[in-house]
FIMI-451461 format. One record per residue (C-alpha): y, z, x. Coordinates in steps of 0.001 Angstrom, whole numbers, padded with zeros to 6 digits, always signed. Example, Ala and Ser with C-alpha at 12.3 -4.5 7.8 and 13.67 -1.06 7.14 Angstrom:
<nodes>
-004500+007800+012300 -001060+007140+013670 
</nodes>
This chain:
<nodes>
+134330+016636-096555 +136756+018688-099109 +139921+016933-097222 +138646+013465-097650 +139135+010837-100528 +138768+012097-104035 +135038+011682-103976 +134779+012978-107482 +136949+010310-108967 +135015+007606-107291 +131779+008645-108524 +133008+009337-111935 +134515+005824-111984 +131431+004526-110518 +129482+006040-113416 +131625+004693-115980 +131608+000960-114433 +127873+001279-114375 +127768+001963-117861 +124200+002582-119293 +122547+005978-119298 +124707+006864-116168 +128076+006318-117662 +127106+008512-120803 +125313+011484-118723 +127963+014264-117641 +126953+014811-113605 +128093+017976-111493 +129026+017357-108125 +128485+020146-105537 +129134+019655-101838 +128296+022262-099016 +129018+022881-095455 +126296+022452-092982 +125578+026143-093230 +124933+025811-097217 +128304+027150-098192 +129599+025536-101348 +132758+023567-100315 +133262+021495-103450 +132797+022175-107120 +133854+019620-109608 +134926+020212-113412 +131732+018809-114709 +129876+021508-112635 +132042+023984-114258 +130996+022685-117614 +127648+022824-116776 +126863+026009-115357 +130097+027970-116355 +131714+029194-113203 +134965+028176-111994 +135689+026985-108441 +137183+029936-106982 +134025+031646-108434 +131557+029861-106261 +133655+028335-103448 +132363+029842-100114 +129157+031119-101556 +125656+029924-100430 +124399+027175-102843 +121057+029288-103163 +122597+032135-105037 +122813+029791-107991 +118829+029868-108022 +117640+033124-109121 +120482+035165-108313 +119589+038632-107101 +115945+037525-106490 +114113+035697-103805 +116385+033096-102191 +113591+031371-100367 +113373+028565-102883 +117038+027532-102589 +117465+027890-099136 +113995+025663-098488 +115430+023143-100876 +118575+023077-099090 +117129+022791-095631 +114952+019915-097061 +118313+018107-097961 +120115+019085-094886 +117516+017542-092693 +118300+014253-093977 +115051+013569-096092 +116876+014487-099293 +115686+016105-102594 +115121+015041-106024 +113517+017298-108718 +113845+019854-111509 +115113+023226-110573 +116079+026453-112508 +119569+027521-112339 +121220+030772-114033 +124299+029951-116119 +127119+032188-115415 +126391+033874-118759 +123155+034833-117529 +120752+032369-119212 +118353+030012-117120 +119350+026378-117263 +116653+023430-116436 +118631+021020-114090 +117656+017721-112510 +119097+017472-108996 +119588+014816-106663 +120245+016313-102936 +121276+013767-099831 +122910+014980-096589 +126388+013853-095634 +127093+013703-091907 +130035+016051-090837 +131687+014354-087880 +133782+017480-086951 +130938+020092-086670 +128026+017443-085555 +125959+018683-088248 +125100+017420-092182 +126677+018756-094701 +124834+018242-098368 +125806+016345-101336 +124181+017565-104541 +124282+015930-107995 +123282+018020-110878 +122412+017195-114606 +120711+018907-117546 +117222+018095-117391 +116886+017884-121236 +120329+015544-121610 +118685+013421-118946 +115160+013138-120287 +116916+012050-123680 +118860+009426-122215 +116035+007933-120290 +114061+008161-123621 +116567+005993-125492 +116658+003642-122412 +113113+003120-122875 +113390+002711-126545 +115971-000111-125796 +113985-001550-123176 +110808-001996-125599 +113192-003503-128424 +114884-005779-126276 +111565-006785-124797 +109214-007107-128015 +111744-007771-130616 +111619-010759-132580 +115194-010760-133121 +117000-012820-130301 +119183-010457-128374 +121588-011531-125552 +124088-009198-123689 +127483-010801-122688 +130453-009431-120481 +133918-009434-121398 +134262-012790-120214 +131511-013641-122680 +129011-014706-119939 +125221-013917-120509 +124120-010833-118615 +120740-010638-120304 +118629-012451-122784 +115392-011245-124266 +112335-013381-124739 +113127-014040-128428 +116454-015727-127485 +114715-017682-124504 +112094-019148-127164 +114992-019747-129951 +117073-021644-127438 +114267-023295-125562 +115700-022185-122187 +115000-019294-119576 +116782-016277-118933 +118104-017891-115387 +119683-020599-117321 +121753-018274-119611 +122681-015869-116987 +126621-016051-115662 +127297-018860-118163 +128945-018853-121522 +127434-020329-124701 +129468-023439-124525 +127863-024349-121256 +124590-023480-122224 +124159-024741-125973 +126839-027527-126223 +125378-028764-129240 +126231-025949-131458 +129459-024374-132712 +130105-022476-129792 +133877-022057-130163 +133671-020434-133298 +131176-018196-132272 +133326-017426-129027 +136093-016719-131429 +134158-014116-133195 +132867-012353-129954 +136210-012315-128784 +137211-010558-132170 +134873-008077-131602 +135890-007181-128117 +139585-007018-129310 +138994-005071-132455 +135882-002996-131908 +134557-004042-135418 +131269-005606-135688 +130880-008942-136985 +127824-009531-139169 +126010-012957-140557 +128078-015621-138717 +126589-018871-138887 +125372-020784-135882 +124525-024473-136440 +123265-026987-134333 +120380-028231-132118 +118536-026766-129136 +116179-027521-126301 +113746-025696-128581 +113873-028479-131143 +116307-031006-130114 +115674-033514-133027 +116262-030844-135971 +119456-028602-137050 +118794-025267-137009 +120917-022474-138672 +121110-018932-137174 +122620-015631-138653 +124607-013876-135822 +125574-010542-135338 +128131-009130-132827 +128257-005404-131481 +130872-004351-128911 +129357-002052-126122 +131914+000769-124696 +131894+003005-121825 +132232+006552-122371 +135978+006502-122176 +135901+003628-125164 +136741+000578-122843 +134840-002657-124099 +132348-003416-121145 +130511-006170-123050 +129001-007738-126504 +125749-007446-127743 +124390-010407-129773 +121563-010521-132302 +120303-013470-134004 +117869-014936-136584 +116802-018162-137120 +117176-018432-140968 +116818-022254-141266 +114024-022193-143564 +115878-019579-145790 +118947-021699-145797 +117078-024675-146645 +115224-022834-149433 +118652-021751-150391 +120173-025235-150459 +117362-026674-152285 +117684-024017-154941 +121633-024635-155167 +120769-028152-155495 +118422-027710-158232 +120927-025438-160155 +123444-028310-159848 +121041-030696-161008 +119925-028494-163970 +123933-028262-164837 +124510-031647-164705 +121537-032517-167005 +122678-029852-169418 +125988-031299-169422 +124598-034971-169830 +122794-033555-172885 +126196-032479-174546 +128313-035213-173129 +126328-038399-173108 +125740-040114-176269 +127510-038003-178968 +129772-040698-180194 +126844-043409-180984 +129482-045801-179427 +128028-048222-176636 +131441-048231-174604 +132066-044701-174669 +128521-043953-173870 +128329-046066-170923 +131683-044673-169549 +130416-040983-170199 +127717-041835-167953 +129798-043067-165031 +132310-040085-165473 +129740-037595-165428 +128281-039057-162131 +131485-039110-160150 +131929-037065-157973 +128864-034782-158359 +126203-037648-157508 +128315-040425-156244 +131868-041392-154928 +131913-044476-157498 +129741-045612-160197 +129390-048646-162633 +127380-049353-165760 +126644-052519-166966 +124900-053503-170277 +123301-056631-171360 +125682-059047-172165 +123636-059873-175654 +123681-056063-176460 +127289-055629-175800 +127823-058428-178377 +125976-056915-181161 +122606-058955-180336 +119220-058042-179773 +118539-057680-176062 +116804-060791-175448 +113578-061744-173707 +112963-062264-169968 +115181-062301-166913 +113626-065738-165237 +116882-067606-165765 +119167-064699-164229 +121106-061888-166444 +124866-061715-167971 +125700-058181-167913 +129025-056650-169513 +130550-053941-167577 +131214-051092-170024 +131577-047946-167657 +133306-047383-164190 +134607-044492-162588 +136864-043199-161300 +139192-045626-162999 +142183-045168-160582 +142809-043983-157314 +139681-045145-155650 +139872-048310-153506 +136117-048678-153721 +136531-049161-157607 +139286-051523-157157 +137313-053948-155570 +134557-053495-158302 +134937-055791-161319 +136936-054337-164096 +135719-053103-167646 +135015-055629-170032 +134299-058270-167585 +130651-060352-168018 +129006-060516-164630 +126458-063366-164217 +123654-063105-161679 +120835-065580-160566 +117234-064779-160903 +117512-064156-156894 +120065-061413-157057 +119502-057807-156294 +120886-056759-159725 +118352-059375-161570 +115524-058093-159388 +116089-054411-160120 +116111-055130-163974 +113032-057138-163565 +111249-054768-161522 +112318-052109-163959 +112250-049394-160928 +115356-047762-158967 +116754-050150-156163 +117953-047986-153241 +119546-048951-149984 +119883-045527-148088 +121730-046634-145293 +123986-049682-146059 +124588-052157-143136 +125420-055798-142706 +121562-056643-142286 +120945-054659-145791 +123814-056604-147493 +122691-060051-146044 +120898-061170-149316 +123508-059909-151670 +126086-061607-149446 +124724-064855-150542 +125982-064288-154164 +129156-062439-153756 +131634-061071-151128 +131869-057688-152705 +129026-056090-150691 +130464-056988-147325 +134068-055627-148654 +132292-052308-149834 +130680-051789-146441 +134027-052328-144773 +135580-049592-146952 +132949-046806-145830 +130172-047490-148486 +127208-046579-146648 +124418-045711-149445 +123770-047553-152661 +121289-047504-155299 +120714-049132-158763 +119079-047593-161856 +117775-049648-164638 +118754-048527-168215 +115570-048533-169933 +114731-047179-173347 +111968-047548-175616 +110223-050414-173021 +113407-052366-173264 +115870-053061-170417 +119253-052700-171581 +121237-052514-168232 +121935-050896-165198 +123955-048125-163485 +124958-048607-159890 +125884-045768-157599 +127929-046021-154334 +128469-042994-151609 +131023-042951-148642 +131910-040245-146122 +131235-037427-145881 +128813-037410-148083 +124989-038073-146916 +123044-041136-148037 +121112-040803-151337 +117456-039566-150996 +114717-039319-153135 +116221-036257-155267 +119439-038267-155996 +117328-041219-157184 +115259-039033-159368 +118553-037224-160721 +120264-040591-161560 +117073-041855-163008 +117132-038759-165695 +120757-039271-166403 +120186-043036-166735 +117363-042572-169253 +119497-040180-171402 +122227-042759-171387 +119844-045717-171978 +118229-043525-174997 +121985-043040-176491 +122882-046596-175676 +119927-047911-177752 +120587-045172-180547 +124257-046500-180693 +122456-050182-180826 +120213-049005-183719 +122955-047647-185384 +125603-050200-185434 +122938-052595-186510 +121864-050357-189398 +125598-049557-190053 +126710-053139-190502 +123313-053770-192466 +124575-051246-194833 +128200-052390-194999 +126992-056051-195817 +124518-054807-198407 +127245-052682-200015 +129893-055105-200182 +127473-057856-201485 +126983-055436-204372 +130415-054548-205145 +131876-056565-207858 +133610-059933-206069 +135732-060699-209109 +137084-058099-211528 +138698-059660-214858 +139434-057006-217339 +140115-057684-220956 +143622-058299-222217 +145781-055062-222170 +144226-053575-219130 +145664-054202-215547 +143755-052875-212652 +143647-052505-208925 +140845-051339-206633 +139905-050427-203047 +136777-049752-201142 +137017-048105-197767 +133864-047678-195930 +133173-044517-193597 +134180-044694-189939 +132026-046143-187355 +130954-042530-186362 +129504-041994-189931 +127203-043647-191985 +128075-045954-195186 +127454-044167-198335 +126541-045489-201713 +130052-045575-203418 +130802-048406-205916 +133121-049205-208714 +133040-051741-211557 +134948-052994-214614 +132846-054340-217590 +134177-056146-220916 +132686-054485-223859 +132850-055742-227558 +136013-055521-229720 +138318-055925-226664 +137088-052864-224911 +136174-052302-221499 +134160-050057-219514 +135743-048422-216139 +132790-047398-213726 +132661-045544-210493 +129825-043765-208883 +128444-042448-205590 +124857-042170-204500 +124369-038863-202588 +123217-039898-199007 +124086-042510-196256 +122932-045655-194847 +120959-048408-196224 +118729-046470-198319 +121931-045213-200155 +123685-048513-200204 +120232-049915-202077 +120129-047561-204541 +123759-048131-205374 +122835-051923-205906 +120021-050745-208160 +122279-048359-210331 +125229-050833-210259 +122875-053715-211572 +121254-051040-214469 +124671-050465-215633 +125710-054012-215950 +122833-054811-218095 +122984-051851-220093 +126736-051910-220780 +126057-055356-222153 +124004-053884-224812 +126725-051711-225637 +124835-048866-225574 +126281-045332-226068 +127441-043608-222950 +125053-040764-223192 +122258-043066-223570 +123054-045002-220423 +123394-042244-218389 +119930-041231-219424 +118647-044614-218703 +120187-044248-215226 +118473-041132-214635 +115190-042995-215478 +115910-045442-213026 +116492-043106-210239 +112821-041438-211493 +111160-044637-210810 +112207-044257-206926 +109334-043381-204534 +111887-040910-202740 +114165-038757-204846 +117990-039437-205007 +121148-037984-206592 +124124-039911-207871 +127260-038782-209380 +128789-041152-212028 +132017-041329-214234 +131748-043793-217215 +135079-044539-219284 +135080-046780-222259 +138696-047842-222938 +140394-049681-226154 +143632-051035-225022 +144896-051724-228418 +144657-047893-229197 +144761-046247-226304 +141490-044254-227265 +139173-043561-224350 +135603-041905-224135 +134912-040123-221074 +131535-039217-219856 +130901-037104-216475 +127782-036708-214441 +129056-034337-211587 +131572-036699-210568 +135397-035663-209933 +137320-035709-213213 +139787-038891-213843 +143747-038458-213530 +146165-039642-216235 +149764-040438-215380 +151621-041162-218674 +155019-043120-218825 +156964-039804-219555 +156081-038534-216159 +153135-036224-217430 +150359-036016-215072 +146984-034327-215497 +143256-034061-214739 +141276-035006-217628 +139378-031903-218811 +135885-032743-219529 +132537-031193-218988 +131483-031857-215317 +127924-032743-215963 +125420-032548-213229 +124636-035368-210958 +122163-038166-212034 +118550-037450-211003 +118510-033721-211605 +116955-034313-214923 +116742-032041-218193 +120231-032355-218833 +122092-033393-222004 +125577-035431-221194 +128577-035012-223496 +131392-037285-223825 +135287-036395-224226 +137735-038573-226391 +141316-038747-225146 +144314-040850-226546 +146717-042566-223963 +150290-043725-224803 +150658-047728-223739 +151438-047979-220224 +149309-044817-219196 +147471-044844-215822 +144041-043655-215375 +142935-043171-211862 +138920-042983-211128 +137857-042092-207351 +135077-040689-205472 +135091-037570-203552 +135805-039095-200222 +139477-039558-201320 +139849-035923-201985 +137459-033900-199635 +138613-032814-196329 +137478-030509-193839 +139065-026988-193771 +141187-027824-196797 +140696-026748-200503 +139564-029009-203252 +142234-027961-205930 +144918-028239-203056 +143805-031763-202507 +143690-032810-206147 +147268-031172-206491 +148244-033591-203819 +146485-036431-205871 +148692-035693-209046 +151478-035097-207110 +151582-038627-205865 +150884-040139-209064 +153964-038314-210506 +156204-040802-208282 +158261-043340-210477 +156232-046286-211850 +155167-048872-209305 +152527-051786-209164 +148823-050660-209107 +148274-052460-205718 +150969-050570-203992 +149682-047069-205921 +146423-047678-204449 +147756-048119-200924 +149932-045091-201270 +147174-042936-202344 +145049-043837-199221 +147821-043882-196854 +148737-040357-197785 +145203-038651-198523 +142978-040320-195808 +145522-040969-192845 +142870-040914-190144 +139470-042410-190292 +137599-041796-193317 +134567-039233-192889 +133075-040800-196073 +132982-043949-198070 +136179-044163-200472 +136090-045901-203806 +139108-046129-205810 +139732-047801-209310 +143383-047615-210872 +144098-048911-214402 +146815-049084-216480 +145962-049135-220166 +147916-051046-223052 +150379-052834-221031 +151085-056676-220649 +148976-058624-218039 +152041-059130-215790 +152750-056687-212946 +156030-054598-212911 +158190-055017-209985 +157245-052660-207074 
</nodes>
């Protein structure tokens, strides 16, 4: 027996290859001859009982059980095993150091061909270790069978060896359909290649892979995609060699759906928040339409157009009814470049005419979103009768389409159209809702722009109509004047100027500014201008005139304030009387190059009440310039008012020039961009001939 092939090596290798608890449990191998003498004692036996081979070889095996005591039990066990029945049980042996050791043994006869009797082969292991391993195996078996987590055991070739009931239910296939096959063979409609790559990485490195996503459909639910969270751990033998992979799977489809919906909700809120800050801030019709288109690409659609009623784009009222069709002006389009879809669509500024039967007209008339989730030839058939564009878009890959009417204050203002191409999916109800909210914000802004421009134009017309159309100064005074309304992004104010002839060849130079903007300020400006003209013709003293203007403001239902500057000039003597009511001081430029601001009490604006006004007398050399202006000329953001007044006097220090050229120079240098406020400017040369000097 001891001269045959290395049985110990064969047993050890077989145990390791078997894996499981046998490969993890040290097993002593002992062999006896037919007379019970120990003839083989392996290294595991030495580790288990402490005896080296020379100390036990040739001794009877019963000596290891209760040495020095009754050996009948040991002999009885050996004789039972030698007779061919074999023995399996638990015995107590004595360690070399003198303490008892409980062993589990498996003994069986081995025929000895040379002696015609049976030898005995004994396997022994620590009983406590064996029970612990069997307990772990029982835990594993219970977990494997009852766990709600899908568990699969695969060999090093990634073929299924075993799957638990939970994984059978997830995949919709019995264990027999798995065993011996790879994942790609069992479930072709999942990303099997990616999963197997992860498992090979685990086999190669020994590092576990956690939460790798498996996506697809299985026979358990062939109509819907599912998502699984997969984790892979390498299984090793006691020598550290990989013998397979354990895969655990959790179906996280519902959690993934909730997460996706939450992410989509966050994106929608972010987009709506951005829309609130971006769309309509300019009160400009075209810019608002383009902002809607730019915002929706690419977050919501691959391409977007925004069309507004042509009557609205021309500054008119939206109009009534769509029975005869509709004319739309394209004011928004995105992306403007780099998209073959938008290249096919009509350019910005183009007016599009749609008959009453066209989808655009029907969407506007119905005041409801118009959605085609899946665009195909049948879906575009009705629109194809009116235009070849739908068929072209279909060929370019547009697969989903929706139109959202622009409605504000119960008026239809236009329509926003959204296009999608792959890889994005079709528009759904959530997309329609989001597009509707964006369109509603844009529609309100478009209508606000419409109302603002209507009011702005009305105020401009009202203000211009109340400014003096033909200013005729008396002899000896040369004048030039300018009025510059605020830019389109700012409301018109109540600035005005006037020149009135007085008795004795004198003239009144007037400039004022009603605080506030819009039609109300322009209307009050008109009332003040008319009152000043009437009172000045009565040759009323300046302070009395200002008190009468205060009384005019007091008659208004809503309190208003106005700054005012009233200068009475005698061109024959150069004498001027200056009265201020909170207005910027006039500037003087004398022929000798002296330039200064008239020092006179500033007063308070008209409408404050309870204030006495004072006058200041000055004398101007013949040919002096007197410049009156409103605060729009000298006020600027982030600039000191004294610095701006210094710029004004510096410009007046230039050599003598025509008054028209002077007015243009002041505005060009002091207001190079669009004005934030109205500007009124009145320049007069006192005591000079009526002809203009050369520029």
